[in-house]
N, C-alpha and C positions, 0 to 999 in steps of 0.2 A: 539270414546270412550263414555261410559255412564257418565252423569253428575248426582251426587245425592246431595241432600241436607243434611247439617250436623246437622240440628235442627229438632226435631220431637215433634209434640204436643206443650206443654206449657213449656218444659224445653230444655236446650241444651243437646244434646246427647252426645256430647264431650266436656270436659273442659280441658283448659290448665293451668298448674301451676308449677313452679319451686319448686323442692325438695331441691335445694341447691342455694347458692347467684351466682350473675352473674359472675363476674370474668372477667379477660382479654381475649379477643378473639384473637387467633393467627392464621395466614394464613398458616400455616404448620402444619404437623403432625409429632411428634417425633416419632410417632410409625413406620412411614416409614423407619427410619433409623435403628432401631434395628431389625425389621422384627419378632416379637416374634409369636409363634405358636398359632393358634386359642384358644388351651387349655390355654395358658399362659395369653392371653388376657381376657379370660372370668373370670379368677382369679384376674385380676388387678384393676377393676373399684374401686375407692374410693368415687367418687361423681356421683350421678344418676340425670337425669332430666326426669320429667314425662311430656310426651306430650299428653297423655289422659288416660283414666282409663286403657286401655289394654296395654299400651306401655310405658317403661322407657328405656332411652338410656344413657349408661355411658359416662363419658368424652373422653374414650378411643375409643368409638365406639361399645362397647359391647352392646346387645340388651336384655333386659328382656320382654317377652310376657306373660300376664296373660291369662290363660286358665279359662273362667269363669264357666264352667258346671262341676259339679262332675264326677269323672271318676271311672268306673266300669269295665273296660275292652273293651269298645267300642272305644277307641283310640281317644276321643275327646281332651284329654289333648296335643295330637301331632297335630291333624288335624286341630282344630280350630287355634293354633298359625301358622299353615302353611299358612291359609288364610291371616291371618294378615301380615305375613313375605313377602307373594308375593306382597300384595298391598303397603306395606313399601317400597319394592325392596331392601331388606337386604340379605347378605349372610347367608344361614342357619347356617353355622358353628359358626357364630358369635352370635347365639341365645341361650338363656336361658329361659327355660319355668318354671313358677310357677303357682302352683294352687291357683286360687283366692278364697278367703273365701267368704261366703254370704255377698253381699253389694247391696241390690236392688237399692239403689240410684246411683250407679255406671254402674251397669251390668244389661242387659236385660235377662229375662228368664234364670235363673240358675237353670234349670231342665234338667236332663238326663232320658228320657223316651218317649215313642211313637215314637221312631226313627225320632224325629223332631229337635234334638239338632243342627246338621249342616244345616238343611233346613232353620230354622228359624234364625240361626246365621249368615248365608251367607252374607247377606246384611250389618247388623250391623259391622261386623267383617271386611269386606272389606272397608267400610266407614272409620272404625277407622284407618285401616292401610294407605288408601290413605290420610286420613287428616293430619296424622303424617308426611308423606312424603311431602304434600303440605307446611306444616309449616316449616320443614327443608330447603326446596327450597327457601320459601320466607325469611327465616333468612339469607342464602347465598346471595340472591339478595341484600338484605338491606347491608350486609357488603361489598360486592364487587361492589355495586352501578351499577347493570345491572338489566334488565329486567327478572323476574322470568321466563318468556317463554324461555330464552335462557339457562337455566340450567337443565341439565340432570341428572338421578340417575342410579345407577347400582351398585348392591351388596353392599350397605351400602356406596357408595361414592358419592359426589356432583361434578360436574364438569361444568365449562364454558370453552367451546372450544376455542371460539374466543380469550380469555385472557390466555388461558391455566392453569386456576386455578382449582385445583382439592384438596379437603378435604374430610376426613371421616364424617360421621354423627355426631360423638362424638364432633367434634370442634364445630359444629354449634347447639348442642343440648341445650346449656345453654341459647343462645338467642332464639332458637325456642320455648322454653317451656314458654316464656313470651308473646308471640304473641298471637294476637285475632285469634280465630278459624275462618277459611273462612267459609263463608256462604254455599258455594256449592264446590265440588271437582270432579275431573275426575277419575273414575275407569279405570283399565287396560281393553284393549281388551282381550278376552279369548285366541286368538292366542299368545299374549305376556306373558302368564303365564310361569314363570320359575320354581316355587316350586310346585304349584298345579298340579297334575297329575304326580309327580314324587315321587317314594316311598322313605320315611324316616322311619328310625327306631324308635320304641316307645322311648319318651324321658326319661320313667322311666326304661327302661331296665336294667341298670347297678344297679340302686338302688334294683330293686327286685331281680336280681340275686345275689347280695352281702348281702341281707338281711337288708338293711337300714330300718329305720322306715318310713313308709308310710301309714300304715293302722291304723284305730282307735284302734284296739286291741293293737297295738305297744306302745299307748302313756302314759306316766307316769309323775306325777309330785311330788314332795316332800310332804310328809305327806297325800297322797292320801290313801283312804279306797277302799274295794272292796264290791261289792253288787251282789246279785243274786236275783231273783224274784220266787214266786211260783203262779202258776195259777190253776185253778180248772181242775180236771182230765179229764172232759168231757164237750163238748159243751150242754148247757142247764143246767148247773149248777152253782152255786155261792158260796162264803164263808159264812159259818155259824159261826165257832169260831176256834180259835187256842190256844195252850198253849204253850207260849215261855220259860216256865220254862224247857221245855224238851230239849232245846238247849243252854240256856244262859250260863250253864257251860262248854260248848265245847271251845277247844282252840281256842283263836282268835276271838270269836263271841262278838260283841258290842251291836247291837240293832236288834230288830225284830218287825216291825210295818206294818200297812197297808197303802196303797196310793190308791187314786182314780183319774184316768187320767182326767176325765172331770168334771168340776164343774156343779152343779145342773142347769138345763135349758140352758146349753152351746148348741148353735146352731153349730153344726159340719159341716165342709166342707168335699168335696167328699172324701179326703185322711185322714180323721180323722176315720180311720177303726181301731178298736181296740177289739179283741175278748173278752177279759175280763178286763172291766174297773177297778175293784177292784182286787187288788194283794197284796201279802205279800212280803214285803222286808226284806232280811237278809243282814246285814252289818258286816264286819270283817276285819281282817288285810291281808287275801289272798283269792284268788279265790278258792284254794283247800279247805280251812277252811269253806268258806260259802256254798260251794257245798256239804260238807259232812253234814252241818247243814240242807240244804234243805231236805236230805233223813230222818233225824232224827226227824224233827218237827212235832208234832201231831196236825193234822188239821181235822176239820169237815166240810164237804161240804153238800149243800142241793140243791134241784131242784130249778131252777130259774122260776119265773113267767114270762108271756109276759111282754114284755115291748116295749117302742117306743121312738124315739128321733126325733128332727128336724135336717134336713140335707140341706146345701145350695149346689146347683148345679153349674157348671162352669159359669152360667149366673146369673140371679137375682132370679131364681126360688128357693123357698124352699119348700121341701116336708117332709111328715112325713114317717119315717122308723120304720116298725113293726118287732120286734124280736119275733118269736113265742116261746112258752115254749115246752118243750119235750125233750127226748133223741132220737136222729134220727139214722137210720141204713141204710147202702147202699142198702140192699134188699128191704126195704120200699121204698127208692128213686127210684128204678128201676120200681116198681109197680106204683108208683104216676105218674112218666113220662109216661108210657105206657098207663095210663087212660087219661092224657092231650093230647096224640097224637090223640086220638079218638075223642076228644072235638074241637069245632070250636075254632080258635085262634083269636087273634087280627091281623086284616088285616093291613099289612104294605105296600103292593103294590099289586095293580091289574090292568093288561093290558089285553085289549080285553075282551074275553067271555071265560075264563078257565073252568068254570063249564060246559057250553054248549059243548066245544071241548071234554072234557072228557066223556060226553054222547054220543058223536058220535065215539068214539075211537073204532078201530078194536082190539087194544091191549094196555093195561095198564101196566106199570112197577113200582111196588112200593118196596122201600126198606128203612129200619130204621137202623140208625147208632147211636151208644152210646159210650160215653167215661166218665172215672171216674174223681173224684177229682185228682188233682196233687198238690205236695208240690215244693216248690222253691228249697230247699236245696243248698243255696249258699255256696261256699267254706269256707268262713269266716262267723263264726256264728254271731248273732246279738250282738252288743256291743255298749257303749256309755260311753265317759268321760263327766261329769258335775261338774261345780263349781259354785254354786248359793249362792250369799250373800243377804243381805237387798236391795242393790241397782242395782246389775247387775247379769248377769248370762253368764257364758262361756260354750259353748256345743261343743264337738269335737267328730265327729263320722262319720259313713258311712251313707249318705241319699242321694237319687236321687233327692229329691225335697225339699229343704230347704224352698222355699217360701211358700209351703202348710203347714208347721207345725210351722211357726213362730207365726201366730195368735193364736194357740193352747197353745203354751209355754206361750205367753204373758197372755191369759185368766187364766190358771191354776196357773201360778206363781205369778200373779198381778203385773207383770212389764210391763212397755211400750216397744213396740217392739225395739225401738232405744237403749234399755239398754241390749238386748240380742244378743250375738254375737255367730252365728254359724260358726264354722271353719270346712273347708270340707276335709274330709279324702279320700284316694283313698280307694275304696270299693273291697273287695274280691268277687265279683259278686253282682248281682242285680235281673235281670229279672222281675222287677216290685215290687218284695218284698219291696224294700227300697224306694219306693214312699210313703210308710206308715210308717211314723217315730214316731210312739206311744213309741218307745224304748227311744227316746230323752226326752220326757216328764217324762218318768219313772225315767230315770237317773237324771234328774233336781229336781224332787220331792224328791228322796231319799237324794241328796246332800242338798237341802234346809232343809229337816228334821234334818240331823245330823250336818248342819254347817260346812261342810268339803268337799273338792273335792273327788268325787268317780269315780270309773270305774265299771261299771256294764257289766257283761257278761252272755250270755245265754248258757245253755248247748246244744248240738245238740238235745237232746230229747225236751227242751223247743222250739227250732227253728222248729221242726216238728210237734209237738202238739198244739202250741200256734200260729198256722200258718194263713196266709192269702192265700188261696188255689185258684188254678184254679177251676172253677165250675164243677160240672158233667152236662153233655149235652145229649139231644137227637135230632136227626132230622130225619124227614121221607120225601122222596123224591117221587114224582110220575111224570110219563111222559105218554103222551097219543100218540099212533101212529095210522096211517090209515092202510089200507089194503097193501100199497107198503112201510110200514115202513118209512113214512115221519113224523116227529115230528109235533104235532098239538098243544100241551100245555105242560106245566112244572109248577109244583107246590111243593114249599117247605114249610114244617111247622116244626119249630124248637123252643126249648125252653130248660130251665135248672133250675137247683137249684143253686142260686136263680134268674137266669137272662137267657134272650134268647141269642143266639149267631149270630142272623140274621143280615147281612147288607144287607137290600132289594134292594138297587139300585146298586149293584155289579153284575158283569157278572155271570150267563147268562141274568139277566134281560137286556132289550133293545135288545136282540138278537132273542127273540121269540114272535110271535103275542099274543099268550095267554098265560099270566104268572101271577101266584098267590104266594105272600109270606106271611106267617102267623107266628106270633111269641106268646109265652107263657111263664110264668115263675112261680115257686112255691117258696114260702117264706121259709126261713130257718133260724136257729141260728148259723150255720156254716158260719165262716166269709170267703168271697171270695174277690178277688181284681185282679189286673192286673198280667198277667202271660204272659211273652214273646208272643207278638202280640195277644192281649186279644181277646176272641171270634173267631178271625181268625183262632187261632191254633187248633181248632175243626172243624169249619164249612168248612174249605177248604179241609180238609181230606175227610169228608163226601161228599161234592160236586163233588170233582175231582174223588173219587172212582165211584159215580153214574154216572157222565158223561162217564166214561170208560165202564161201563156195558151198558149203553144206546148206545154208539158208536157201541158196539159189536152186540146188538140187531138189529141196523140199518144197520150193514154189512159194517161199515166204519172203516177206520184207525183212531186212537184215536187222533193224533195230527190233520189230516185233518178235522175230524169232529168239533174240536174247532175252527179252521181256518174258516170253513165255516160259523159258528155261529158269529164269529167277523166281518167276511166280511159283513154279513147282519146288524150288529150293526154299522159298520163304513158307509154303503153305504145307508142303509134305517132304521135307528134306531127307535125302538119302545119307545114312551115316551120321555121326555126331562129332566129326573132326573139322567140319567146314571152317576155313579161316576168315569168311568174309560175312557181312550183313547183306543179304539179297534185297532188303528195302531200300538200303542205301545205295547199292549197286544200281537198282532199277532207277532210282531217283535222279542220278546223273544222265542216264539214257534218256529219261524223259524230259529233263531240263535241255539237254543238247538238242533234242528233235525239236522242242519248242524254239529255241534261240536261232538255230539254223534254218527254221521253215523247211525241215526235211520233207521231201517229196515235191518240192517246188524248185526244180532246177533251172538255173539259166541257161538259154541256148549256148551249146558249144562247151558248157562246163560240166564236169563229171565228178560225183561225190563219192567218197568213201568213209566208212564209219569204224569206229574202234573203241572199246572200252576195257578197262583194266583195274584192278585192285592190287595196290602194293604199297609198302610202307604206311600201312594203316589208313590209307585214303583212297578215294574212289574218283576215277576220272573217265569220261567219255569225250570222244573227239570227232568231229566232222570235217573232212577236208575238201576243198574244191580246187580241182585243176583243169588246165585245158592243154591242148597241144599246140605247139608252134613248130611245124613241121614234125620231126620225131622227138622234139624236146618237151618235157612236161614243164608246165609253168603253175606254181600254186598261187591261186588267187586268195582264197579265204581259209581260215581255220576258226572253227568254234570249238571251244572247250568247256565243259561243266565239271566242276570240282566240288568234291565234298570232302573237306580236310578239317571239319569242326570250325570252331572260332577262328576267324582270320584276323591277326593281329594288326597288320598294316596293309590295307587292301592294295594300294597301288604298287607297293613292292612286292606284294604276292602275284598280282597280275603280271609285273615285269619278269618275275622268276617264271612263271608258266610260259611266257612268250619265249624266253630264252630257251627253255627245255624243248618247246616246240620246234624253233628253228634248228636247235642242235640236232634234234632227232630227224629232221627232214634231210638236213646236210650228210647224216650218217647213212641214213636209207638210201640216199642217191649216190654217195661217193665213197663212203668210208671203207677202207680196205688196207691191210698190212700183210702182204704175202712174204714168205720165207723160201730161201733157196740155200741148201747147205747150211742151214743154221743162221744164215745172215738176212736181216729185215731188208727187204728191196726198196724201202722208201726211207730216206733219212731226213728230209726236210720238206718244208711247204711247197717247194718247185715240184714234188713228186706225190705228196700226200694231200689229196684234193679235199678241201674244205669247202663248206658253203660259203658264197660270196653274198655281199649286201643286196646286189640286185636280184638275187635268187630267193630273197627271203619272202615270205607270203606278203601279199599286198595288204592283208589285214587279217589281224589275230584279235578275237574276242574270248576272254577268259571270265566265265562266269561262275561264281560261287554260291553253292547251297547253302542258305542261312539257317542256322542252328545253334543250339547252345552246348554243343558236344566240346568237350575239351579238345584243343588243337592236335592235329596229326601232322604226318609228313606232307612236305610240300616241294622240296628241291628237286626230288626224283620222279614222283608219280606221274607227271605230265609228258615224260620221256618215252617211257616204253609203249604207249598205245599209238604214238604218232606213226610208228612203222607200218602197224596194220592199217590204219587210214590211208596212207601212202599208198601200199600195195592194192588196197581195195578201190581207190579212185582210179590208179592207173589201169587196172582191169576194166573198169567201166570206159576208160578212154580209149584202150587199145584193143580190147577184146581178148586179153592175153593175161593168164594169171603169172604171177611173179613169184618164184620159190628160191631164188639165189639173191642175197644181197652182196655188194650194191645193186639196186635195181637198175640203174643206168647201164651198167654193164652188160646186162641181159637185153635191155632195149636196144642197144646198139647193133646187136646181132639181127635186126629187122623186126617189124611189127606184123605179126601174124595171128590170125584167130584160131582158137582151139577147136 
């Protein structure tokens, strides 16, 4: 068994305290006689005892496990408590799960994003469960006057076999909660897991299906007012003036005023991204009434000058961010990116002598790939409840990253952090959007101004035109071949507006003797941010499309070509900065080759393969499609995933399926163009999403079985599907695809190269 310390840094990781008085300890359980059902037991606890920040145990053995991270569909609210429950050694039927609110003094990293929740919570959650179990054992040992080493646990029961004493956890919970936290505890062996690795249903399923309040948009309090915001109609514009008399006589409208999210000279953090810091707020008696006032309010806008602000990165570095002036256009963006492709970029990695190898090449293959801005389009529109008084603030709403917005709230409201309580709602989608929680600051400022609790809700048009978008990108790949079609050198130069998508130390870096990676970026006033697998969601599709074209030029099978490169990276790697494990990377390619029966195509079906490493996990995908006229129809997708230990297999497969369907939809349809700074699509009648009938007929997600600690899962299946789609479409049409969305290219007519 692994032995872990329960104290980290300068503070105790776990604290024990009783929520109720001691009481008499009895050596028998009255529950054993009446044998209530698990459902009855969960309703019965009248007295709870807190063993640590994550775990409370009722006097009857019922267990409440707190899920620290916000939930937006990635199933952390179920999988995190599963880790706790396994180390606690409790029957899952006796478990209730509650969403913990933001409480940084008690919980670590309450952030759902970057596919790191389970990876970073794995050790703390196991330690919390094992510590509570050890305290219960110590309580039983003290009560029975026997060595703790002689007491075993199983499914919420403590047993001393020699004396034949056995009680439920609830009997010992009162005493256990008063004991000192042990300095170190033993964790279970992986082979002894009972809950981890066995599928459990989403703990919120019943509430979701029956419409119980879970989401921020559901929340109401007595006396609450409703609010909406108005933002400039174009990026590169700002407020000049407005006439509130145009709406003050409308039914239900109470106040119209401006708010500014950031105080002057405020040093922003990385997630303090706000498209338009100055907004107009409208407050009234109902959402409908304030939405009508939004349409009627007379507002004048003007072009904004260039501006800048200071931003702190994830470390100590502080940089100046420049926001250029002007009204930007997608056509201009394409022209600018084409210019930058021709210029020298910032060298991010160089191995060997790539320039010399290209000069000696018998053949050079060069291809450029482009992708547009994308909108998040979460199912639940942006919303937030806020009640701010002179001495405290209560915020309730959807956020992926409460720890990143608390400093901004404190600075803007003029309240110390400890006076601000952020209560975490279940999110109706996130995909990176809700890591940027400016909506919480907006709601808080509106509440402070009117001195009352408010609910602020965006329209769908607000959501899409006041967005934080996936950047637009461009990448050029070049490969040098000799007379025998051997690969001599590989060069990638990629950038975007306003960031580069390059990960210079990922595959195929480390597998090619002469390798060059260059990056570039173009400043913009269009606000960008995290979008499911940031940067990877573009560069994976471009890279994997190019590798397929390169394999064909070399006369190699696409999977075999990738495996040859990975063999070189494993046996004789180039450089020592490679981010990936070539053995695990090769493992998913071999698994997907087996599961898809690669090489055995069905008549009329065309296959594409793709593989990628990101968020510490490895994914390979094979996609089958056929053509109905000029329309591609996806039949099957096979995915092989190495993400270490899988906590909840069914939920993990479901998440993978969702990422695959989402990726196919974005590959075929996703696009948000701009004209004079104005997003040209503002609702679902214009912004095309994949429809249920267009989803693959079958998706199989296969996991590599190993004992490696869990890694990312919410994002890694998304990036490679773009390449799999493009490569399958080439097989179907004889035409390579270099521009997303692919169907836009296809509509111009199918031609062979």
